[in-house]
N, C-alpha and C positions, 0 to 999 in steps of 0.2 A: 630437478631431484625434489622428492616428496619432502613434504611439511606436515608435520604434526600436529591437526588440531584440538579444540577441546573437543570431549566425548567420544573420542576416538574413531573420530574423522577424518578422513584423509583423501587431500586433497592432490592431485599430480599433476604439477606445471610442465609443459612441453615446451621449451624456450625453440627460438629461432637463432642462436648463435652459440655452436653451426646449427642454421635451420635444420631440422628433418623435413625431411617429403614426407607428405599425408598418408602415403605410405605406411613407414617407421610410424608415424604415429598411430594408427588403425591399429597396428600390431603390438602396440604398447598398452594402448587400451582392452584390446581382445584378452591379453597376458594379464590383465590388473583384473578387467571384468568376469571376462567367461573363460577363465586358463586357458587351454590352446584350440579353445572352438572358435572358426573361421568365421567373422559375421562382421559385417560393416557399421561404422554409426549409424547411418540410416533405417537400419535393419531393427536395431535398437527401439522399444515400446517408447519414443518420442517425440516431439511435436513442436518444430519452431514458429516462435509467436510471431514472426514477420515476414517468413518465408516457405516455401511447401516442401525442403529438403534441406539438410544441412549443405554445406559448400560440398563443391565436389571433390575426387580423390585430388585429383592433382593440381588442384588450383594453386594460384600465382601465394607470396607471401602475405597480401590483404588480410589470410585466414592466422597465418604467425608472421605476428608482428615483430618490427625489431624491438628492442629495449634497453631500456638507459640504463647504465652500469649502476652499479649496487648490488647489496649483498644480494644473492641469493639468485641474482638477474644475468650475470655472466654473458655482459653485453655493452653498447656505447650507443648512444645516438646520433644518425646521422646527419647533416644538416639536409635540408632543404625546403619548397613550398609550403607555407603554412606552418612554421616550424615555432610561430611567435606567439601562435594561436592560441588560447584555452583548447583543450581538445573535448571532443561529445564522444559518447558509449555508447554504444549498439547491441545488444542481444541478441544474437542470429540464430542460436539453435539452442534447445530447453528441454528439459521432461515434460511430458505429457502435466497436464493439470490433474490427473490422476494418474498416478503410476503404482506400480506393484513391485517396481527393483529397489533397494537400499544403496543403490547407485545411482551419483546423475552426470551428465553430458552436458558441459555451454562450449557453446561457439561464441565469439565476442569479438566486435574491431571497434577499431577509433575512427574518427576521422577531424581532421586530418589526419592520415596514416602516421607509421613513424612514432608512435606512441607504446610508453610500458604501461602496465594495468596493477592495480590492489583489487582483492578480491574477499568480498565476508560471505561466509555462511550463518545463515541461522543466527544473527546479531555476534559471532564470535570479532576478536578485533582484524581489519584488516590484514593482508598479506601478500605479497607482492606473487604474482599471477604469469601467466602467457596463455594466450589459446590456442587449444581445448583444454580447458578446468576438466577435471576427474573428481568427484566425489565419492567415497565408497563408505560400507558399515553405517549408513543412517536409519535412522530408528523411522516405525510407522509414524507418521501424523503427518501436521505441516512445516512446510519449510518455507527457507528465503535465501532469496542467494542478490548481493550487490557486487557491481566491478563497475571499475574507476579507472578511465585510461588518464595516462597521467605522463606530460612533458617539458621542456624546458621552461613553458609558458606559465604553467602550471599544473592542477588536479582538477577533474570536472566536478562543477560542484553539484551537478544534479547526477547522480551513478544509474546506468543502467539495472532493474530492479525484477524480479520474476519470482513469482511465488507458485508453489505446489504442492499435492501431497499424497505422499508417501501411504497405500491400503493397501494390505497382504491380503489376497484372493484367500474368501472365508473356507474353513476347513465343511465338511459335510459328511455324515455314514448313513445308511440305510438298510432296515430291516424288514422280514416279513414274518408276521407272528399269524399265530393259528391257524397252521399254513397244514394240511395232509393231502397228501396225495390225490385224496380220492373226494375230497371236497372240493365245492368250486367256490368260496367262499373263505376270504382271508383279510389281512390287514396289512398295507405297505406304510412301512413308518422313516420317516428321516428325521434328522436332528442334528448341529449345528453347537460348537461350544462357544463358537467365534458368539461375540457380543453385539452385535453393529449390524447383525442381517434384517434387511428388509422385510424379504420374503422366498418362497423358495416355487422354483418352477419345478414338475411332474411331469414325465412322458411314458407312453409306456407302447410295444407293440407285441403282434402275435407270429412267432418265428423269430429265424435269426435272421431271416430275408425280408419279413417286413418292414413296410414303414414306422418311422417313429411319430407319434400323432401325441399332441397335448391331453394330456387328463386330467390336471390342474393348474394352475397357471398366475405369479403374484398372488400367493397364496399364504398367510402366518401359520396356518395350522401345517401340525407334523405327522398324521398321522391323514389316510382315507381306508374305506371298506371297500372292496373291491370281490366285483362278484363275474367271474370266469363266464362267456359266451358259447365257448368250445371245446370239445373234450381231445382228448388226447393228442394236446396241444402244450406249448410251452412258452410261459407268457414272460415279457424282459418288461423292466421296469430301469427308470432311470431319472435321478435328480440334480438341480444343484441347488447353490445356495449364491443371492443377490445381498450385498453386503448396502449398508447408508451410502456408499458411494461410489455404486453402480459397480460395482467392483464382483464378477463371478466366478463361481466356485469351479471348479473339474466336473464333471457330471460322472456321479458313482451308480452303479448299477446292481440290478441283482435281477435271477428270474425263478421262477418257478415251472414244473410240472403238471398239468392235471391230466390223471388217467382215472375213470369213475371207477372203472372193472379192471384193474391189470392183470388180476387173475379169475378166471375160471372154472369151474368144473364140468369138464369135456367129453368124458368116458367114461360111465358107469357098467363093469361087468357085477350084477348082484346076484344074478342065479344062475351061474355055469351047467354043465352038464349034472343030471342027477350025482350027490355023495361027492359032488366035488368041491361043496359050498366054504368047507377051513381053510383051501390052498388056493385057493385061482381068483377069489374075488377081487376087484382092484377097481381104485377109481383114478383117473386121470386129469389130473389139473393142466391149467394151460398159461402161458406168460404172457398177456394180447399186451402190454406195456410197452412202450419205447425203449426200455430201460430194463437191464438184469435186475433183478428182486432179489435180498440175501430172506432165506426162506428162516432162517432162524428164530426159535422161539415162535412159530407160525402151529398152527392145531388142527385137526382133521375132525370135527364132529358127528357120531351119528348118531341119530334123535337126540337125548339129549348128555351124551356121555361124550369127552372131550379127550382129544387121543394126542400126545404129543408128537410132531415130527421130527424124524431124524436119518441119518442117510443108512442104507441098506451097510446093514453089519459086513454082510462078505467083501462089500467095497472099502471100507477101509470109513474114517472120519474125515472123510474131505471138506471140503466147502460145501456151502448149500444155498448156493447162489445159482440163480436160472435164466439165464441169458434170454433175450428178448425174443418172442417166437418159439420160444422153449417149453418142454412139455419134463409135467415131475407124476413118476407113478406109486403110487403110494399102496402099501400091500402092506396085510398084519404080517406079525414080528416074528419069524420061522426059520428065517435062514443065522446063520453066524457067519465070523470071519473066515471060518474053512467049509461049510457047507453052502450051497448056493440055495435060494429060493426053489420051494420043488416046483413054482407054476414055470422056471424058465427052462426048463426041457419039454414045455406042453408048450408056451408063447413063443410067439418070434421078435423079442426086444431087442431095441437097437443097444448101442452099449452104452456104460454112465458116463456121464459126462453132462457140462454147463446146458446141453438143449437138450437132454434124456437124463433127467438125477434120477436114481433110483433110492425112494423113502419106504423108511417102515414105521409105522405107529407101536407105539407102546403097550403094544397087549396080541396075542395070540389070535384074533379073531375080527374081522372088519364091524361085523353087527351088522350086515347090509342083507335088510329082510327080504325074503321074495314075493311080499305080495306089494307093501308101500312101507318110504322109507323118509323122512328131511336130512340130510345130510349138508355139510356147508364146511368152510373153511376159514379163519379166523386167522389174522395177521398179529405179529407178538404183541401188538396193543390191544386184543381181545377186539378187534373190530371183523364184523361180518363182512370176507370178501364179497360170495356169491353164495347161495344154497338150491337145492331142487328139492322138491317134494314129489320123487319119483312114483308112478304107478305101477304097477304090474299091467297093467291093461293097455300100456305103451309099447308092449315090447320086448322081446330078447329075454320070455320068462322061460328060462330051464330048457332051449335049445342052444347052448354055449356062444350063443351073439349076445354083443352089448350095446347097451346103447350109448348113440352118438350123436353129439350135438352139430346141431345142421349147419349151421350161423354161428361162427365164434367172432362177430361183429355185433352179432345181438345180443343188448344189456339185460334182457330176462329170456329165460325160457321154463316158464315155468309151463308149458302147454305141452297137450301130445303132439301139436303138429312140430315143436323146437326139436324132435329129435325123432330120428331112426336105428333103426337097428343094423347091427353093423353088416354089409355082405356077406363075409366071410366070418365062421367059426374064431373067438378066441379075440374078436375086434382087432382092435390098432392101436395095442399101448404102445404109446412112446412116440405118436407118429402122426401123421395128419389123417382126421378122420377119412375112410372112405366117400361120406355121405357127403362133404362138406360144399358148403353150397353159398358163398357171402352174398351173393345178391338174392339171398332167401328173403330174406327180411324180418320184423321183428313181430312176434304174437303179443299183444299186451291185451293179457287174461282180463277178466271183470275180477280178477281178487285183486290185482295190483292196488297201491295205495302208495302215493308218492310222497315221503313223509319226510325228506329231505329237500332243501336248492340243488334239481338235477335238471341234467344236458339230456336231451336226447337227439345224437348227433347223425349228421345226415351218412352217414357210417351203414347206420341202421337201420335205413330204408328197403320196404318199405315198412310200416308201422300201422298193425291190423289191429281194429281196437275191437274188440268183445265186449259184449256187453247181453245182459240179462236180466229179469225182472230185480228191481230195486237192488242191481249189483251191479254197479259200473268201477273202470278204471278212475281212481278217487286221484285229483290234487286234494291234499286236506290242508287244512287254514295254516297261514303266516308261512307257506312253502310256494314256489314259483317254479314252474317248469320252465325250462327255454328250449326252444326249438329252434336248431339248428337252420341255416341257408339250404336251399336245395333238398330238404327230406318231404319226405312224402306220406301223407295219413289218410292212412283209407278206414274211414269207419264200416261197419259190421251193421245190418241190417236197419230197420225205421220204427221200432217201434219203442228203443229205448236210447236212454243217452248215452253216446260214446266215450264220450270223458267229461266227469262231474267234476267241478272246479270251485275247487272251495276258497282257493289258494289265491294263486296270479299263472297265468298262458305270459311269456314273452316270446312271441315266433317274428323273429325280424328278420325275414330275408331282404334281397337286394333284386335291383329289378334283372340283373343279369343272373341271378340266381335266387327265384323266387322260392315259397313253401307252399307245397300245393295240398290242400281236402279234397279229397278226389274218388271216383266210385271204386270198390273191388273187382268190377265185373269188366269182361274182356271188352264186350258191346256196354259202353256206359251208355244211362239214358238217364233225361231229368228223374227225382224222387227215388235212388235209389237207395239213397240214403237220410236220414234225419236224425235232427237233434246231435249232429256231431260234437258239439260243444253245449253243456249247459253251465250258466253262473250262476249260484246262488247265492242270496243276499250279503256275506260275508265277503265273499271274495271281490277283492281292492286290485288295482295295480297292473292291472293286465293290457297289451300291448299288440297289436297286427298290425306288419308294417308289410308289403309286399308280399299277402300270402293269396292264391287264389284258390277259392270256395266252388267247389262245380257239382252239379250232379243230385244237391244237398237238399233237402226240403220236402216234404212228402206227403200227400193227401191220400187217406184211408178210408175204407168203406165203415160206413154207419157202424158204431158209434165212438169210432175210434178220431179223434182231432185232428186238427189241420197238425204237421210238426215244420217249425222252422230249422232252417238248418244252422243255426244259433240262436241261442234262447238265453234273453240274459235279464234275470229277477232280480230287480233288486239291486244289482251291481254297475259299476260304470266299467268300462271299456270303453279303448281307442282301438280305430281301425282307421290307416290311412295307406292310401297308394295302394288299396286290393283291388281284385276282380271278383266280384262275383256272379255268375254261369249259371242257367240250365237248372232252373227251380221249379219244379212241379205246384209249390207255394212259397211262402213268402222265403224271406232269403236273411233277415235277422227280425228277431221279436222282444220289444223293448217295453220291460214290463218295470213303472218306477225305476229310471234308469236316468242316470246323467249322462250317457255314453257319448264320446264323440269319434263321428265319420266322415270322415275329407279325401279328397281325392278319389275315390275311390272310382269303379264303374260297376253298375248292377247292368245285367240284359238277361234275356230271354225269363222273363218271370210269369208262369198263367195267372198268377195271385197276386199279394203284393210283394214287392220290395224290401220298404221296411213298416214293419205295423209297431205303433208306437201308443203306447195304452198305459192309465195311472197315473199315479204324482210323476212323470217325466219331466226330466226337459232337457233332453239329450241337443246337442250341434249337430246341423246335418248339412257340409257347408264344401260347395266346390266338386261334389260331384257329380258324374252323369250316368244317366238314367234310359237306360234305351229298353224296347221290347217291341216284338211284332205283333200285328194283326188288331191295334188296338186291343189289348186285354189286361184285366187288371190293373192295378192302382201302384204308380212309382212308391209314396210316401200316403199311409193311413195313419189319420189321428184319433183318438179317440178317448173317452172317459178322460176328461179333464187334463189331460196333457197339456202344455207348453212348451215344444221346440224351437228351437232356432232354426230356419229352414232357408238359406242363405245362399247364395249362386252358383245354385244347381240347373244344369241341362237334363229338361225333362222331355222327352218325345215318345210315340211309340205307346204308348197307354191309352186305357177308355180315361180315366180318370186320373191326373196328373196330382195333385193332390185332393186328398181328401179329409173330412174334417167334421167331428161329432164331440159335441158339448167339448171341445177343446179351443187352447188360443195360443196357435202360433206365428212366432214373430219370425215373417215374410221378406226378403229382403234381395233385390238383383236376381233373381232365377228367371232363365229362359224356357220357356213351355210354348211349344210347338207340336204340329201332328199327334196331339191326343183327341180319344169323341169329345172328352172336354176341357178347354186349353184355363184353367183356373185351376181359384181352391174352391172346391164343389162341398159346399155347406148341407150336409145331410137332414132332411126335412124332420127327424128325433131330435135334433141339436136343442139343447137349452143351455143358453147361457147365465147362467148362476153368479157366475164374477162380473165383474167391470173388465169392457173390451176393446179393443180400435181395430175398427176394420181401415188398412190401410190404402194408402192410391197405386200402390208399385204392383198389385195384381188383381185381377177381375176376380169377383166373387160371385161362386154361381150356385143359385137360393134353389132350393129343391121343396118340396112340399107334395103332397099326397093328401086323398081323402082324409080327413082327420087329423092330420100331422101338417104343423105346421112348424117353422123354426120361430123360438119363442125367446123373449127376452123374458128374462125373470124377473119378477115382484124388487125391489131394492136394487137392481142392479143395472147398469146404466151400459148399451152402446154406442161407441163415439167413430162417427165417418168421416173420414177425414178428406179435407176439398179434392177435388178431383177422384172421387172412386167412384167405381162402376160399377153395379152390381145387374147382373143377369139372372131372370126368373124363368124358370121352367113354364110350360103352358099349363093355367089353369089353376093356378096357386094362390094364395093370401104371402105373400114375398116374406113377411115378417108381423106378425102376432106381438104385440107391446103390452105387457106387462107390467116394468119398471121404465126407463126412461132411454129414449133414443136422440143422440144430436146427432142431425144429421146437418149441419154449417157449411156450405161452400162458401167462399169468399170474394166473388164476382163472378161475370157469367164466363171470364175462361176459366176458371177452377169448379166448374159446377158440379154439384156432386147428381150420379145421374143411376134412376130402376129404369129399368127396361126388361125387352122379351131377349131369352138366349139364341134369337131367332138374327136379332139386330147387330149386323154387320159392320153398321156404320160408325160406330162407334165401339170400339175395345177390340175388335179385331172380330174375325172368323170363329166364335169363340166355341161354337160346335162342329167346328173342323168338317160342316162339310159344301162348303164352296157356296155359291148361289141357287143349291138345291131345296133351302128351306127360308123364304122372306117372313118378315111379321105381316101378319093381317091387321092393317089400321081401322078398316070396319068396325069388326067384331072386336079386337083388343087379342093380345093372348096371354092374359095372366090378370088375377083379382084386383092387387093391390097390395095396401097397408094397414092394417087392424090394432088401431087404441082401444086398452079397455080398461075399463074403471080405473081409477086410480094411478092411470098412467099418467107419465110428465114427459111429455117430449116440443123439440122444436127441432123444427124445417126451415132454414134458408136458404136462398141459392140454390135450390134442388129442382131436380129437371123428373116428372114420371112419363117416360111413354111405355104405348101399346098395355095402357091396362084398364083396370073397367070390363074383363069377359067374366059376361055371365053364359053358361051351362044352360041348355033348353032342350027339352024333349023336341023341341018343333022347329031346331036352329039354335046356333049360338046368338049373341047379340051384345053390344054395349052397353052398360050401366055406366053411365061417370059417378053418382054416385056409391059405388062401389071401389071404387077407387082410395078412398080416404074414409076409412070406417070408425068413426071417432063417437066411442060410448060418450052419453051426457054427462057422466061422471070422469072423464077423463080430459087433461087439461092438455093441448096441444098448439104451440105458439106459430104458427103458419106466415113465416117472412115473401121471400123474394121465391115461391113456387110457381112452378110452371106444367104446365099438363100437356104430352100434344100427344 
């Protein structure tokens, strides 16, 4: 029978005289704890401190022990073995250490069997009890339970004890802030009124069938900005709270729809047959969003004059909800509740309804000029949904036909090529356009300015990028253009930038669905387009991943310069897992740029793959450069640039890496089957700041008459032990005005100056096999020259095939030419050998 304990906690003692079966016990437990819901004790969120599960449902009286006679115990103690021993007590089932339940269930037993029990909850006075004991209405917080076994021999001196904590699941709320369907940026907020929150987890997915992915986890923050990456999509968010006791809340969920162009201007009858303008003009709009839109409070604008929209009076005052995929016909206000619009007898128009609304403006004239006019649609908040600045030369001028938008998926339609005359007189009011072609692509006119964060969806592909002299499609500063996976961009022309970026581009394709930047020609060739992207100095944050650039980069006739496919001037852009192929000149031109180019492939370039110049420190890492016929240069570096070049595979070029007055950091590159397999140092190079030649690449030193690689005054060039330097024929390899430090550290790590024809060390650097061999009789190159004022040190250094002197009567070797040291130069020669 129940015994009321302090603080309104309730204990139910299930006794065994007469001993109920466990099935009966379970039924009583269910009624107390869970109403009539059928659940057995093991399914309750409990755990046993001493064994995995509570006693089996039909176990013997070891669970329901006999109890001594006494008030509230209702039984008598039988004689038996061990009856004279003071019993020991064991709890065999208890709540979890941290529980969310306000009820607690305990099973316990004695040894020897046959004892009665006393129970204590949270320090209250012990009371007679039996196993199982159930406590209800417990408060949140820590709790303790003690049980003593009692028999004729006495009471257990060391009760069994269990401590646990009740921790209610925290609550959580979620909101979407700063949201508009047409804008891709908003804020997700999650909060909880619980005071012991440890952290929050937030997940997101795209579409109802998408997989939940971690967005932000284990965070104490309560909100985060989100930027959508797909248009015409529903985004789902869910959040949960975790309290200090590792107790999670339920997930709460919110969703939002992003549709940047829910309503478009789809058809324009601006100049019907002569004399019919007043009553026969119309504009058709189309709902391309996946949801119904309420047009209450929307406006039609012609030039700068705004007109309220309302249901055509002839059709009453019904709802202004336009269903997904529906059309709405806007005309001047000349109909009444009893007189239909005059054009109804002239045009073939579907019945008024949620897929074919009939709307009037609040004026007797649409004011659609016959020459040109800007018209637009505003939503109830005054936000421009779409606009068209039509021109009479686009067609449909006075012949009874309409202008039809060709591609309803195109988010821009400001070009003549985005529109077509209707095939029939009267057009296709409130019906699908006769010229509809949803694969026609989107024309990005040179006047397009992207002034807010925006997405180019795959469905609008291909995007034709039009440009003219000093006028290009432009991404404004502090603005991001997102290009969806699978989108195709086709730059137009070779003379102008196809897309001018002051803000940022995020073009994140996938392996299965890459983004293409390609030729618009049906028979594409290298050089079909140039400077598809130009990044200005204020641009930042651009990322290209899994993007294929092909047929870009053009060489034009003099005096026009070579134009790279992508031109980056002072900005920092990241390229990852991209493919660059079929270029007439260089793919990337980096000017004063710290861009990152990694894990990408460059193939078939007749000039440079990457051109780096100015105060640039880009990182060129883990790429594959391949070419045909040993043309061009994989990486061209000049004008004080200091890129990191590491982990690349370079083959098939004339020069693998070309350097002119620059300071690259070279590491772990694989260079093979190039005309020059190494780092080619141009003869016009001047080292005007300290530099280090490392031993992980062969240096190819070029020279010519009057031009030698020079170490400027007050500058130190340090050559690491083990470095190999190969000179081309007939040159002074180094002209030292400053300081040369060439110190090997043993015979096994010599620094070696030799001929480019010497394949015995550093491999076949000139890639001709055994076709050319160094001439030991005459030598192949002249030597090293130390000018007045220079200070140098050479130790453990080997010089091979030097001392060449050109003479009209024949070449010969002059050992005095190998080390040319001015009397006013200081050169410390240690272990130096000449071979």
